[in-house]
N, C-alpha and C positions, 0 to 999 in steps of 0.2 A: 712310802712317803715319809719325809722328815717330820720329826716332832719339833714344832716351833714353840718358842716361849712367849711370854707376855712382854709388852713394853708398857711401863707405868710412868705417868707424869704426875708429879706432885708440884703444883704451881702456886707461887705466891704472886699476886697481881694487885697493885694498889690503884684505886681510882679516887680522885678528889670529887668535887661537886658533880653528881651524876644521878641518873635514874635509869639504870640499865634494863630493868625488867619490871613492868607494872602489873598491878593486880586489877580487879574489876572496878576499883574506885580510882584508878590512875595514881595510886600510891606505890612507892618502891616496895617490892616484895620483901618479906621478913620471915624469920623463924626464931624459935627459942631453943637455945642450946646451952646446957649448963646453967639453966635458970635465968638467963639474960637474953634480951632481944638482940638478934643479929640481922644485918643486911643479907639478902639472898638473891641469887640469880638462878632460875630453874635450869635443870639439865636440858629440857626441851628447847629453851631459849638459846642456849649456847650451841646445841647441836644444829639448830636451824641456821645460825650464821656460819658455822663451820661448813655446812652443806653448800651454802651460797658461795663461800670462798673457794670451795672445791671447783665450782663452775668457773671461777676466775682463773683457776690453775689449769684449765683446759679439759676438765672432766665433763663428759656429756651426762648430765644428771638423769636419773629416772624421773618419770612424770608421776607426781603425787596428787591424786585427784579422786573425787567421787564420780566424775564424769568420764568414765572409761569409753563410753559410747562415742563421744565427740572425737577423741583422738583416733579411735579405730576407724571411724567413717572416712577420714582423710586417707588413711593407709589403704583402705579398700578402693577408694576412688583412684588412687595412684596406680592400682593394679587393674584399672579399666572396669571396675564395677560401676553400674549406674548409680545415681544418687539414691534411688529407692532401694535397690539391692543393698547398698552400703549401710543405709540407715536401719533396715530391718535386721540384717546380720549382726551389726554392731549392738543393736538393742538386745538381741538374743544372748550374745556373749556376755554383755554387761550384767544381765539378769542372773546369769549363772555364777559369776565369780565375785560380784560385789553387791552389797546391800546397804546403802546409805552410810558408807564409811569410806574414809580415804584409803587408797591403795597405791603402792609403789609398783610400777611396771617399767622396765627399761624399753628403749626404742627397739632393741633386738627382739624382745618378747612380743611387742606389738606386731613387728614384722612377721614373726613366726606364726602368730594367729592369723594374720591377713593372708599369708601364703596357704595356710590350711583351708581357709574359707574359699580361696580361689580354686583350689583343687575340687571343691564341692560345687563349682559353677555358681558361686554366690547364692546358694539356696539355703535360706535360714532354717528350713525344716530338716536339713541333713546335719546340722551342727550338733555335736555331742559334747556334753560337759566333760566327760571323762577324757575325751581326745584333747580338748583345750587345755585341761589341767596337766595332762601328760606332756604336751608341748612346752608348757611353762616350766615344768619341772626339769626339762632337758635343756632349755635355752639358758645357757650359762651367761651370767653377767661378766663383764671384763673390766680391767683396770681403768679404761677410759670410756666405759659404757655401763652406767649403773653402779659405779663404785659405791655410791651412797647406800644402795640396797645392802651390799656386803657389810658396810661399816655400821649402819644403823638398824638393819634388820627389816623384816616384813612379816606381818601377821594377816592372814586372809582366812576369816572364819568360815567362809563358803567353800574354801579349798585348802585345808590345812597342809596338804602335801607340798604346796609351794611356799610355805612359811620359811623364813630365813632368820636364823639366830644372829643377833648383832655381834659383830667382831669388836666394836668399840663400846665401852661403858663409860658414861659420864655421871658424876655425882652432881648434886646441886652445889653450886659455889656459895660459900657463906663467909661472912666476915670472921676473922680470927678473934675479934674483940667485940665488946658490947657496942651496939650501934642503933640509934633511933633516928627516924626521919625528921627533917626540918622543913619549915615552910618558907618559900620564897614569894613574898608579896611583890606584885609589880603593877605598874600603871602603863597604859599605852596612850600616846597622844594622837589626836585627830587633826590631820593637816588642815582641814577646812576650818575647824574651830580655832586653830592657831592664828588664822588670818583675822580673827575678831579680837581686838585689843581688850575688850571688856569680858571676854569669856576665859576664865582660868580653870575650868573643870577638865578633868581627864576624859579621854574618849572611851576608856575601858579600864576596869579594875579586875584583878584576879590574883590567884596564887597557884604555885606548883610545889609539889613535894620533891625533896631530893635527899640524898645521903652521901656520905664520904666514908669509904671503907677500904681496908686491906683484905682481899679475899683469898681463901684457900680453895683451889680447884683440884679435883682428882679425876684423871682420865686414864683408862687402860685400853690397850689394843691387843686383842688376842690374835696373834699371828697364825696360830693353828686354824682358827675359825676362818680368818681372812683367806688363807691359802685354800681351804676346803671349798668355800663359796666361789672363789675365782678360778678354781680348778688348777691351782698352781702346784707344780712338783719341784721346780728348781728355786733355790733361795734367790737367785739373781732376778727372778720374775717378781719377787716381793718388793724389790727395792723401789720401783717407780710408784706403786700405790702408797707405800709407807712414807716416802719422801713427800708426796703430794699431801697426804693426810697431816703430817707434822707441820708442814708449811701453812696449811689452812688453819690448823689448831693455833699456831703462833699468831697469825694475822687477824683472825676473826674476833670481832668485838660486837656485842649486842647493839642494835641500831636505835634503840629508843632514845628520843630527845637529843640526838647527836647534833642537830642544827642549832640547838640552844645551849647545850652544855659541852659538846665536843669532848666526850670522854673516850679518848682514843689511846689509852695507855697500853703498852705491851707488857710482856712478862718482866717482873723484877727479879725473880729467882725461880729455878726449877731443879728439882732432883729427879733424875730419870733412871729407872732401873730396867734392866733386861733380865728376866728371871723366869723360873719354871714353877714357882710356888703359887699358893692361893693369893688372890688379890688382898692387899692390905691398904687401908685408908687411915688418915689421921682424923681424930674427932675434935680436937681443940675444945674439949669439954670445959676446961678451965679457961675463961677468956683472957687473952693476952693483955697485959698492962703496958701503957706507954713507957718507952725507954727513958733513961736519965736525960737524954738530950731531946726528948720528945719524939713522937711518931710511933707507929705500930709495925712498920716494915721490918726493921732490924730485929726486934724481939720475936716477931712472927717467924722469921727465917730460922732463928736460933731454936725456937720451940719445935719447929718442923724437923730440923736435923736431929735433935735430941730424941724426939718421939720415934722417928724412923729407925734410928740406930738401936733404940731399946727394943722395938718390934723385931728387928733383924736378929738381935741377940736372943730374944725369947723363942723365935721360930727355929733357930738352929739350922740344921740341914734342910728343914722344910722350906726355908726361905728361897733356896734355889737360885742364888744370885749368880748371873753370868757376867754382868757388867754394871757399872754405876757411873753416872756423869752428873756433875753439878754445872748449872748454867746461870750466869748473871753475876758472878763474883770476880770475874776477870774480864778481859776485853775480847774474849772469843765470841764469834758470831753464831747465829742460829744455823747458818749453813755448815759451819764446822761441827756443831752438835749433830746435825743430820748425817753428815759424813761418818762420824764416829759410830753412830747407831747402825748405819748401813754396813759398815765394815764388820761389826759383830754379827749381823744377820748373815752376811756372806760366808762367814767362817763357821757357821753352825754345822756340826757333824751329824751323821746318821745316828 
């Protein structure tokens, strides 16, 4: 099997008034880096919207649920099990592979379990945990069936043998500069009160928090791990899942407060590496200062480039660069970037 490299995305993405990711108090998430407060969007948040966008790209997502039983019941009924048989068998399987935790299983994996139970004449007493786990370990996910399992991984404490190491790694996105949240005080009018010429009071008073920030995002895709999970041997078979992932990565934006703030900004800049070395991320430990003409975008891009070039110099041969592409500084499209990346993958030698 070929040894495939990493694809690394160093993304600068600016959002004006927004609250992309909220904490338990409905405030924009933050962190402290370099001694100053920064705006933050969690890695889990962005992975979630990328996964949803994958579905829009035609990927049949795995089912992420604590309720394995409910999904399996329908599969068994479709194979002519009675409702009672289906419920009892599904209950037995669920007890063996999950314990009050969310689990990713693809449609193909549910089907494999259902077929196994059918061979046992839908008798829950004949179901063996080892046999179920063995089936799951052999049921390979595919580029259009459970790609999210391959990308984001799976951990099953009850059955570690079916754990899947994630091919994609997401850092928490954070502002390249100091950033504190602000309050938006608002009033809402009551249509019935408006009909009374003597009533000038508001129907509702409230406030929402927001921030405005230029974010640095780091995402890496381990093609070797992706090929292993998808059972891919030819480079050409990697192209479809890679294209789908990059498209989703480009389009996905967290959904919080989109109806009131419409923060739908796309990438402003990205440096993309295809290389064999260890993952390298930028820290932006020193907060970026606003440029001479105002704004954080241009100085953030400059700092990113300088930092990455320094890290490449320091790593020497260990950097393992096969290709480098910059996106956002000319009129080239995301489709052109994807094609360039695909071409490099296709030309990888043994």
